[in-house]
C-alpha positions as CSV (number, residue, x, y, z in Angstrom):
1,X,-53.1,-33.6,-80.3
2,X,-54.2,-30.7,-78.0
3,X,-55.0,-27.3,-79.4
4,X,-52.3,-24.7,-78.4
5,X,-53.0,-21.0,-78.7
6,X,-50.8,-17.9,-78.7
7,X,-52.0,-17.3,-75.1
8,X,-50.5,-20.7,-74.1
9,X,-47.1,-19.8,-75.6
10,X,-47.3,-16.4,-73.9
11,X,-48.1,-18.0,-70.6
12,X,-45.1,-20.2,-70.9
13,X,-42.8,-17.3,-71.8
14,X,-44.1,-15.1,-69.0
15,X,-43.8,-17.9,-66.4
16,X,-40.4,-19.0,-67.6
17,X,-38.9,-15.6,-67.2
18,X,-37.2,-14.6,-70.5
19,X,-37.3,-10.9,-71.3
20,X,-38.9,-10.2,-74.7
21,X,-40.7,-7.4,-76.5
22,X,-42.7,-9.6,-78.9
23,X,-42.7,-13.2,-80.0
24,X,-43.9,-15.4,-82.9
25,X,-44.3,-19.1,-83.1
26,X,-45.0,-22.0,-85.5
27,X,-45.7,-25.7,-85.0
28,X,-42.7,-28.0,-85.5
29,X,-42.8,-30.6,-88.2
30,X,-41.7,-34.2,-87.8
31,X,-42.6,-37.4,-86.1
32,X,-43.3,-36.1,-82.6
33,X,-46.6,-37.0,-80.8
34,X,-46.4,-33.9,-78.5
35,X,-47.3,-30.3,-79.3
36,X,-43.9,-28.7,-80.2
37,X,-43.5,-25.1,-81.2
38,X,-40.6,-23.1,-82.5
39,X,-40.7,-19.7,-80.8
40,X,-38.8,-16.6,-81.8
41,X,-38.4,-13.9,-79.2
42,X,-37.4,-10.3,-79.9
43,X,-35.5,-8.4,-77.2
44,X,-33.7,-5.0,-77.8
45,X,-34.0,-5.6,-81.5
46,X,-32.4,-9.0,-81.5
47,X,-34.1,-12.3,-82.2
48,X,-33.6,-15.4,-79.9
49,X,-35.1,-18.8,-80.7
50,X,-36.3,-21.5,-78.3
51,X,-38.5,-24.6,-78.5
52,X,-41.5,-25.2,-76.4
53,X,-42.9,-28.7,-75.9
54,X,-46.2,-29.4,-74.2
55,X,-47.3,-32.7,-72.6
56,X,-49.7,-34.6,-74.8
57,X,-53.0,-35.6,-73.2
58,X,-52.8,-38.9,-71.3
59,X,-49.0,-39.1,-71.3
60,X,-47.8,-40.0,-67.8
61,X,-44.2,-40.3,-68.9
62,X,-43.6,-36.8,-70.1
63,X,-41.3,-35.9,-67.3
64,X,-38.8,-38.6,-68.3
65,X,-37.8,-36.7,-71.5
66,X,-36.2,-33.6,-69.9
67,X,-34.5,-35.8,-67.4
68,X,-33.1,-37.9,-70.1
69,X,-31.7,-34.9,-71.9
70,X,-29.6,-34.1,-68.8
71,X,-28.8,-37.8,-68.2
72,X,-27.6,-38.5,-71.7
73,X,-25.7,-35.2,-72.1
74,X,-23.7,-35.9,-68.9
75,X,-22.7,-39.4,-70.0
76,X,-22.2,-39.2,-73.8
77,X,-21.1,-36.8,-76.6
78,X,-24.5,-37.2,-78.3
79,X,-25.8,-33.8,-79.6
80,X,-29.0,-33.2,-77.6
81,X,-30.7,-29.9,-77.0
82,X,-30.1,-28.2,-73.6
83,X,-33.1,-28.0,-71.3
84,X,-33.7,-24.4,-70.3
85,X,-37.0,-24.8,-68.3
86,X,-39.1,-27.7,-67.2
87,X,-42.5,-27.2,-65.4
88,X,-44.3,-30.4,-64.3
89,X,-46.9,-28.3,-62.5
90,X,-47.1,-24.9,-64.2
91,X,-48.5,-22.0,-62.3
92,X,-50.5,-20.9,-65.4
93,X,-53.4,-22.8,-66.9
94,X,-51.3,-24.8,-69.4
95,X,-50.2,-28.4,-69.7
96,X,-46.8,-29.4,-68.3
97,X,-44.0,-28.2,-70.6
98,X,-40.3,-27.8,-71.1
99,X,-38.3,-25.3,-73.1
100,X,-35.1,-26.1,-74.9
101,X,-32.5,-24.2,-76.9
102,X,-33.1,-24.1,-80.6
103,X,-30.4,-26.1,-82.4
104,X,-29.1,-25.4,-85.9
105,X,-30.2,-27.8,-88.6
106,X,-33.2,-29.1,-90.5
107,X,-35.2,-32.3,-90.2
108,X,-33.2,-35.0,-92.0
109,X,-36.2,-36.5,-93.8
110,X,-36.9,-33.1,-95.4
111,X,-33.4,-33.1,-96.9
112,X,-33.4,-36.4,-98.7
113,X,-33.7,-34.7,-102.1
114,X,-30.5,-32.7,-101.5
115,X,-28.4,-35.7,-100.3
116,X,-25.7,-37.3,-102.4
117,X,-23.6,-40.4,-101.6
118,X,-21.1,-38.6,-99.3
119,X,-24.0,-37.0,-97.3
120,X,-25.6,-40.4,-96.7
121,X,-22.3,-42.0,-95.7
122,X,-21.5,-39.3,-93.2
123,X,-25.0,-39.3,-91.7
124,X,-25.3,-43.0,-91.4
125,X,-21.8,-43.4,-89.9
126,X,-22.8,-40.8,-87.3
127,X,-26.0,-42.6,-86.6
128,X,-23.9,-45.7,-85.9
129,X,-21.6,-43.6,-83.6
130,X,-24.5,-42.2,-81.7
131,X,-25.9,-45.7,-81.0
132,X,-22.5,-46.9,-80.0
133,X,-22.0,-44.0,-77.6
134,X,-25.4,-44.8,-76.0
135,X,-24.8,-48.5,-75.7
136,X,-21.2,-48.2,-74.4
137,X,-21.9,-45.8,-71.6
138,X,-25.4,-46.5,-70.3
139,X,-26.8,-49.9,-69.1
140,X,-29.7,-51.1,-66.9
141,X,-30.5,-54.1,-64.8
142,X,-33.7,-55.1,-66.7
143,X,-35.6,-54.5,-69.9
144,X,-38.5,-52.1,-70.2
145,X,-39.7,-48.6,-71.0
146,X,-38.1,-45.8,-69.0
147,X,-40.1,-43.6,-66.7
148,X,-39.4,-41.2,-63.8
149,X,-40.1,-42.0,-60.2
150,X,-39.0,-39.7,-57.3
151,X,-37.0,-37.7,-59.9
152,X,-35.0,-40.9,-60.8
153,X,-35.0,-42.7,-64.1
154,X,-36.5,-46.2,-63.5
155,X,-38.1,-48.9,-65.6
156,X,-41.8,-49.5,-65.9
157,X,-43.0,-53.1,-65.7
158,X,-39.5,-54.3,-66.0
159,X,-38.5,-57.7,-67.4
160,X,-35.4,-59.7,-66.9
161,X,-36.0,-61.7,-70.1
162,X,-35.5,-59.8,-73.4
163,X,-37.5,-62.3,-75.5
164,X,-40.5,-61.8,-73.2
165,X,-40.3,-58.0,-73.3
166,X,-39.8,-57.8,-77.1
167,X,-42.7,-60.2,-77.6
168,X,-45.0,-58.0,-75.5
169,X,-43.8,-54.8,-77.2
170,X,-44.4,-56.3,-80.7
171,X,-47.8,-57.7,-79.8
172,X,-48.8,-54.2,-78.6
173,X,-47.9,-52.8,-82.1
174,X,-50.0,-55.5,-83.7
175,X,-53.0,-54.8,-81.5
176,X,-52.7,-51.1,-82.4
177,X,-53.1,-51.9,-86.1
178,X,-56.8,-52.2,-85.5
179,X,-58.6,-49.3,-87.1
180,X,-55.7,-48.5,-89.4
181,X,-55.4,-49.3,-93.2
182,X,-53.3,-52.3,-92.1
183,X,-55.9,-54.0,-89.8
184,X,-56.3,-56.9,-92.2
185,X,-52.6,-57.7,-91.8
186,X,-52.8,-58.3,-88.0
187,X,-53.3,-62.1,-88.3
188,X,-50.3,-62.6,-90.6
189,X,-48.2,-60.4,-88.4
190,X,-49.2,-62.2,-85.2
191,X,-48.5,-65.6,-86.7
192,X,-45.1,-64.5,-88.0
193,X,-44.0,-63.1,-84.7
194,X,-45.2,-66.0,-82.6
195,X,-43.4,-68.4,-85.0
196,X,-40.1,-66.7,-84.9
197,X,-40.1,-65.3,-81.3
198,X,-38.3,-68.4,-79.9
199,X,-35.2,-67.4,-82.0
200,X,-34.9,-64.1,-80.1
201,X,-32.4,-64.3,-77.3
202,X,-33.6,-64.3,-73.7
203,X,-30.4,-62.7,-72.3
204,X,-28.3,-59.6,-73.0
205,X,-27.2,-56.4,-71.3
206,X,-30.1,-53.9,-71.3
207,X,-28.9,-50.8,-73.0
208,X,-30.4,-47.3,-73.5
209,X,-32.3,-47.4,-76.7
210,X,-33.9,-44.3,-78.3
211,X,-37.0,-46.1,-79.8
212,X,-38.0,-43.3,-82.1
213,X,-34.7,-42.4,-83.7
214,X,-36.1,-42.1,-87.2
215,X,-35.0,-39.5,-89.7
216,X,-37.7,-37.0,-88.7
217,X,-36.1,-36.8,-85.2
218,X,-32.6,-35.9,-86.4
219,X,-31.6,-32.3,-87.2
220,X,-28.8,-32.0,-89.7
221,X,-26.4,-29.6,-91.4
222,X,-25.5,-31.8,-94.4
223,X,-22.2,-30.1,-95.3
224,X,-20.7,-30.3,-91.8
225,X,-18.2,-33.1,-91.0
226,X,-20.6,-34.4,-88.4
227,X,-23.9,-33.5,-90.0
228,X,-26.2,-34.5,-87.2
229,X,-26.7,-31.5,-84.9
230,X,-29.4,-32.9,-82.6
231,X,-31.3,-36.0,-81.7
232,X,-34.8,-35.2,-80.7
233,X,-37.9,-36.8,-79.1
234,X,-36.6,-38.9,-76.2
235,X,-40.0,-39.7,-74.8
236,X,-40.0,-43.2,-76.4
237,X,-36.9,-44.6,-74.7
238,X,-36.2,-48.2,-73.6
239,X,-33.8,-50.4,-71.8
240,X,-33.4,-53.0,-74.6
241,X,-31.1,-55.3,-76.4
242,X,-28.5,-53.4,-78.5
243,X,-29.1,-55.6,-81.6
244,X,-32.7,-54.4,-81.6
245,X,-31.7,-50.8,-82.2
246,X,-29.0,-51.7,-84.7
247,X,-31.4,-53.7,-86.8
248,X,-34.0,-51.0,-86.4
249,X,-31.6,-48.4,-87.7
250,X,-30.6,-50.5,-90.7
251,X,-34.3,-50.7,-91.6
252,X,-35.1,-47.0,-91.0
253,X,-32.0,-45.5,-92.8
254,X,-31.0,-48.1,-95.3
255,X,-33.4,-50.9,-96.2
256,X,-36.5,-48.8,-96.4
257,X,-34.8,-46.1,-98.4
258,X,-32.5,-47.8,-101.0
259,X,-33.2,-50.6,-103.5
260,X,-29.6,-51.2,-104.8
261,X,-28.1,-54.1,-102.8
262,X,-24.6,-52.7,-103.3
263,X,-25.6,-49.3,-102.0
264,X,-27.3,-50.9,-99.0
265,X,-24.2,-53.0,-98.2
266,X,-21.9,-50.0,-98.4
267,X,-24.1,-47.9,-96.1
268,X,-24.5,-50.9,-93.7
269,X,-20.8,-51.0,-93.3
270,X,-20.7,-47.2,-92.6
271,X,-23.3,-47.8,-89.9
272,X,-21.2,-50.6,-88.4
273,X,-18.0,-48.6,-88.6
274,X,-19.6,-45.7,-86.7
275,X,-20.9,-48.1,-84.1
276,X,-17.4,-49.7,-83.7
277,X,-15.9,-46.4,-82.7
278,X,-17.5,-47.1,-79.3
279,X,-18.4,-50.8,-79.2
280,X,-17.0,-54.0,-80.6
281,X,-19.5,-55.4,-83.1
282,X,-19.5,-58.3,-85.5
283,X,-22.8,-58.9,-87.3
284,X,-22.6,-62.7,-86.9
285,X,-25.2,-65.4,-87.4
286,X,-27.2,-64.6,-84.3
287,X,-27.6,-61.0,-85.3
288,X,-28.5,-61.8,-88.9
289,X,-31.1,-64.4,-87.8
290,X,-32.9,-61.9,-85.5
291,X,-32.5,-58.8,-87.8
292,X,-35.7,-59.4,-89.9
293,X,-37.7,-60.1,-86.7
294,X,-36.6,-56.8,-85.2
295,X,-37.2,-55.0,-88.4
296,X,-40.7,-56.4,-88.8
297,X,-41.5,-55.1,-85.3
298,X,-40.2,-51.7,-86.3
299,X,-42.3,-51.7,-89.4
300,X,-45.4,-52.6,-87.4
301,X,-44.7,-49.7,-85.1
302,X,-44.4,-47.4,-88.0
303,X,-47.8,-48.7,-89.3
304,X,-49.5,-47.8,-86.0
305,X,-48.6,-44.1,-86.6
306,X,-49.7,-44.1,-90.2
307,X,-52.9,-42.1,-89.8
308,X,-51.2,-39.4,-87.7
309,X,-48.4,-39.1,-90.2
310,X,-50.5,-38.8,-93.4
311,X,-53.7,-36.8,-93.9
312,X,-56.6,-38.4,-95.7
313,X,-56.0,-36.4,-98.9
314,X,-52.2,-36.5,-98.8
315,X,-50.8,-37.7,-102.1
316,X,-47.9,-39.3,-100.2
317,X,-50.4,-41.4,-98.1
318,X,-51.1,-43.9,-101.0
319,X,-47.4,-44.2,-101.8
320,X,-46.5,-44.8,-98.2
321,X,-49.2,-47.4,-97.7
322,X,-48.1,-49.3,-100.8
323,X,-44.5,-49.1,-99.6
324,X,-45.4,-50.4,-96.1
325,X,-47.2,-53.3,-97.6
326,X,-44.3,-54.1,-99.8
327,X,-41.9,-54.0,-96.9
328,X,-44.2,-56.2,-94.8
329,X,-44.2,-58.9,-97.5
330,X,-40.5,-58.6,-98.0
331,X,-39.8,-59.0,-94.3
332,X,-42.1,-61.9,-93.9
333,X,-40.2,-63.6,-96.7
334,X,-36.9,-62.9,-95.0
335,X,-37.9,-64.3,-91.6
336,X,-35.8,-67.3,-90.5
337,X,-37.7,-70.6,-90.9
């Protein structure tokens, strides 16, 4: 991550044009890879809040995220922050950046301790509804990661075959385990994916998939009827098979959080019900067969970001590593044979 100073924030505010008398800022918490800062401006005694996000070093896809904010907002009812400013080529000596409105709510992952059953049911049902809204309104002609070309959303290295694209995506996760605490699991992961990959369908309608829709990227007001107030971090967005994101969400919000099978099944139905408000869905044999394969890929992706998510002396690091290893063994045992 780059080092951002008060001078960088000041340069953005001066270039972007908002009037202010003074400002303060703090780094955002959560799962983002970019430098993101919560900025408070003071003007005529009143405080105004915005969010500034800088391009990470080496990221040639940064421009697609502000474009997607507009694209998704125009086609769905998904809560997404409004883009106020986007500068791909800033006049000041700062990286490319965009500024968004500050949305009410706190990171969902930070609120787990305050959540009861009703909170979980409403959050997970809304997660399902958000996915259904995405999948019902936006489709593409091929599979791949989204990028911007001539100010248009396009697909990089597109594939017409979902199995081929998913295989390449998952192999890239496995390759990136090198140098992590999970390096020794690469061989088992590779064997498991290659053995089960023929079960993944080749065909399907490519849908818009937010490939980083984990709890750290949701803002929530738990006591609201629709608790999710914003879906953040759209830089990792794919044209992918819808079942991939459904299975991924089951893993991120249900199977990796709860142990009680009855609780899991009840929340799973909430997820499906939310999804069905926009799209017909029956979790039949084909979906159930592929679900652990997609979830294993999701876990491998989470493992690749382990060192960034946990400091060396973080007490939660040892717990998370143990949990990831348990989840890995469980998913390998659940893979279709």
